[in-house]
N, C-alpha and C positions, 0 to 999 in steps of 0.2 A: 766227317760232317755230312757229306753227301749221302753216305750209307744210312746215317741216322735219319736224314730228311726223307729218304726213300722208304725207310722202315715205317716212320710215322705216317707218311702219306698212304702207304699200303694198308696200315692198320685202320686208318680212317675209311679208306675205300671199302675194305672188307666189312667193317662194322656197319657202314651205311648199306652195303648190299644185303647183309643179314637183317638189318632193320626193315628194308623194303620187302624182303622175302616174308618176314613175319607179319607185316601189315597186309600183304596180299592174302596170307592164310586167314587173318582175322576177318577181312572184308569179303573173303570168298566163302565163308562158312556162316550160313544163315542162323544156325543154333547159337554160335558164339556171338554173333551180332545181336541177337535177341537178349543174351545175358548182359553183354557189355553196354548196350544202349537201351534196350527195352526195360530191363530190371532197374537200371540206375536212373532212368528218366520217369518211367510210369509209376513204379512202386512209391517213391517219395511223394509224388503228386497225390496218389490215392490216399496214402497215410495222412498227408497234410490236410487234404480236404475233409477227411473223416474226423481228424483231431482238432480242426480249426476252431470249433465252438469252445474248446479248452475245458469247459466245465460241464458236468452233468447237472442239468437244472430240472426242477419241477418233477422230481421223482414221485410217482403217484402212491399215495397212502390212503388208508381208510381210518377214520376216527370214530371210535365208539364212545360216545359221550353219555355215560350212565348217570352223571350228576345233573346235567342239563340246567345248570345255574348260569347266572350272569358271569361269574368268574370262569367257569369251564368254557363258556362260549367265547370269552375273551382269549383264553388260551388257544382254542381252535383257530380263531382269527389270526393270532400271532403266528401260529405254525403255518398257516396258509400264506402269510405274508412273506415268509422266508423264500429266498431264491432256490434253496435246495429241494424243497418238497412242495407238492400240490395236494391239498385235501380233495381227493377225487371222489370218495364216497363217504357217507355218514350212516352206516348201518346201525341198527338198534341193538344188536347183540354181537358178542365175540364169535359165536357160531356162524352168524351170517357173514361177518367180516372174514372169517377163516375160509369159507366157501369161495369168496371173491379172490382171496389170496391164492388159493389152490388153483383157481381158474386163470391166474396170471393177470387179473384186472388191476391189482395193486401190488406194490413191492414191500409194503410194511403195514402194520396195524398199530394204532395208538389207542390205548384204553384209559379213559378218565373214570376212576371209580366213583361210586355213589356219594361217598363222604368227602369228596375233594373240597368242595366249597366250605363245608363245615370245619374241616381241619385248618383251612387257611384262615378262617375267622377266629378260631379258638387258639391259634398259635401252635397247634399240633403239626406233626410232620405230614405233609401231603405227598401223595405218590402219583406218578403217571407211568404207565407201562408201555414200552415200545417193543414190538415184535417185528424184526426186519430180516430180510434175506441176507444172512452173512456169507452165503456161498458165493455171492457176487460182491466183492469187497467195496467196489466203487459205489454201488447202490446202497449198501449198508452204511458206508461212511456219510453219504449225503443225507440219508434218513436220520441218522444219529445226530449229525451236526444241526440239522434244521429243528428237530424236536428239542434238543438240549438248549440251543440258543433262545428259542421261544420260551421254554420253561424258566430259564434264568432271567429273561427280561421280565416275565410276569412276576417271578419271585421278588425281584428288585422293586417293582412297582408296588407290590403289596407291603413290603417293608417300609417304603417311603410313606405310603398312606398311613400306616400304623404309627409311625413317628410323628407325622403331621397331626393326627388325631390326638396325640399326647401333648400337642402344643409346641413341638419342635419346629424351628424355622425350616421351610422347604429345602433351602440350600444345605443346611446342616443335616437334614433328614437324608438327603441324597448321599452325603459323605458317610453318615452312619450306616446306611444300607449297603454301600460299596466302599468299605474302608481301603480295599486294595483294588486299584484300577488295572486291569490286565490289557496290555497293548501287544498285539501280535503284528510283526512286520516280516512277511515272507521275503527272504532275500533271493535275488536272481530269478525269481518266478513269482512276480507280484500278484498274479491272480490265482496262484496255486494250480495252474492249468496242466492237464495231462499231455497236451501236445508239446508244450514247452519242456516238459520232463522227458517225453519219449522220443521226440524227433531227432535230436543230436546223436544219441547212441544208435538209433535205427538206421540213420543215413550211413554212418560209418560201417555198421554191420553189413548193410547192403553192398557197399563198395568192396569190402573184403570178400564176402561170399561170392559175389559175381565174378571177381577176379579169380578166386580159387577154382570155381567151376568152369569158367571160360578157358583158363589155361589148361585145366585138366582135360577138357574136351578136345582142345587142340592137340595135346600130347596123345590122347587116346586115338584120335583120328590118324595121327602120324604112325602110331604103332600098327594100326590096322592096315596101313599102306606099306609097312615095312620099316623096321628100325633103322635101316641104313639111310633114310632120307637126309638127316642132318650130317651123317658121316660123309655122305657124298658131297654135301656143300663144303664141309671142312676140307675135304680133299681137293675140291676144285679151287677153293680160295686160299688153301695152304694156311688157314688161320688157326687160332687157338680157342680153347674152351672159354677163355676170358672174353674174347671178342664175340663169341656166340651168346654168352650170357648178357653182355652189354647191349648187343644188337636187339635181342628179344625184349629186354627191359625198356629200351628206348621206344620200341614199337608200342608197348603197353602204356608207357607214359604219354605218348602222342595221342592215344585214345582217351586216357583218363584225366589228364589235366583239364581239358575242356569240360569233361563231365563234372569234375569237382567244382570248377568255376560256376557252372550252371546250378549246382546244388547250393553253393554259397550265396549266389546273387539272386537267383530266381525262386528257389524253394524257401530257404531260411529267411531271406529278406522279403520275398514276395508274400509269404504268409505271416509275416511279422513275428516270427519266433525270435527270441533274444539274439542279437547280433552286435555285440559291443566291440568285438575285435576287429583290427585292420585286416582286410582281405589278404594283402601280401604277407602279413605276419602269419596268418592262419595257413596260407599256402606253404610257407616255409616250414611250419610245424608238421603239416600233413605230408610233405615230400618223403620223409623216411617211412611214414606209414604206408604210402603207396609202394615204395621200393620193397619194404619188408613183406607186404602182402603178395607182390608179384614174385619175389624170390621164394616165398613159402609155397606159392602155387606151383612154381617150376619144380621145387623139391618134391612136393607131394605127387606131382604128375609122373614122376619116374616110377611110381608104383603101379600105374594103370596100364593094362594091356589093350583096353578097348575104350571107345567113347562112352558106351553105356555104363561101364564099370566106374569110370571117373565121375559121371553125373550122379549115379546112385550113392556112391561112397560119400561124396562131398555134400550131397543134399542131406544125407543122414546126419552130418555134423552141424547143420544149421541150427537145429533146436538146442543141442548141448552148448553150442557157442553163445546162443541167446542167454542161456543160463549162466555160463562161465563169464560172460562179459561184464557182469555186475548190473545189468540193465533190469532184470526181473527180480533179483535178490542181491542184497549188498555183498560185495566181494569179500569184505572182512568177515561175513558170517558164513562163508563157505568152509568146508573142511580144509585143513592145511594142504592135503595132497591135491585137491581140486584147484585150490587157490594157486598153488605152485604151477600146476599144469596150465592155468589160464594165462599166466605171464608169458607163455610161449607164443600166444596169438597176438599179432600186432594191434588188433582192435581194442584190447584191454587198456594198454597205456594210452592209445590214441584217444579213447573216449574220455579218460581223465583229463588229459591235457587240453583237448578240444573244448570241453565244458569250461575249463578255467579261462581260456583265452576268449572264446566266442560268447559263452553265456554269462560268465561272471565279469568279463572285461578286465581281467588281471593282466599284468605285464607278462612278457614272454618268460621272464625269469621264474615265474611261479610254476611254469610247466617244463622247466629245463630238465628235471629228472625223468619225466615221461619222454621227452624228446631224445635224451641220451639212451633210454631204454630201447626206443625204436631203432636208433642207429646201431646199438649192440646186436639187435636182432638182424638188421641188414647185414652186418659183417658176418655173423654166424651162418645165416642162410646163403650168403654169397659163397663162402668157402665150402659149405656143404655141397652146393651145386657144382662148384669147380671140382671137388674131389670125385663126385659121381661121374661128371662128364669126362674128366681126365682118365678115370679107370675104364670108362666105356671106350675112350680113344685107344688106350693100351690094349684092351681086349680085342678091338677090331683093327688094330694097327696094320696088319697084313692086308686086310680088305681095303683100307684107305690107301695104302701104298699102291695096291693093284689098280684102284680107281684112278690114282694119279698117273700111273703108267699108261693106262688106257686113254687118258685125255689127250 
């Protein structure tokens, strides 16, 4: 019993010493501090400030009104009244409007043909042409929505007026004009805002990438100083690879738990992005995400021989991970091989579960499969780290024993 107590006491003491050693390395390295604190604090603030308006409003367009009738002018007024677009110019020809478009003064052109009013009066099909910059999807979407909604509103008014002129009751005329009423209700993103869509996955991606790069830089620096640094510590403490892994992970958790609380309370709630989940429940969900990211960072760091190598390699992975995370393109639409590869990275299941709990306000049970996915990654990465460290220990066993003898 006494031997067991001494063993446990020694294990705690050694793990605590390793924890302190890793914290000193973190706070003694300006580059790592910049990644762990600068990237996680400043980047989310910059993104949140930029995306806070949520919607792109008043996209500038030019309207070429070749009809110049009361009906066409009413259409122009309705287009200008939408929040999506602003009628910035009213040139007299398509060529003039095209010049303004090419100069970047407007992002789209609406052309109302000469026979527009005549067709609406005779019951023939009337047309309105929209030329918008589809190379920038957000601008194109806003211009299209603004013009379509204004055109539909005018079309409905014209139908109602026609029925009324035929003697139909105005209320009945409205029903005839719109036999099917379309009601759209955006779920979990009431204003269809870009910030609400983008910030949750971006925050998690920043956390993962800052961890991978920071841990990689620490390992690269250690290699530059000599690979025996941790072997010497193991020899002095007579500890195991498990204690070394736990000590390092505890140090990273000490830094990142306050960072995550800052992101949840000050960034997401401060900028009024959706935050329906309980903070403690979200922290419980994100714990395996942090652990898996740390252990993946430690695993990848074994490949680097220098600080620069780790930074360049992991920086290179940032853009592919943005793609694989399902943020910029639906994960289900990825090729099967890439989709399978994406599941290796903790940020992928973390984004899915975090959105369910935080943005949709579902119970924890709805994200349980994502949470288990993260814990499976934790176990896999932990044993992979243990195997590598144990093999390193066996390879340098004689050196470690010599260090112990010399102590």
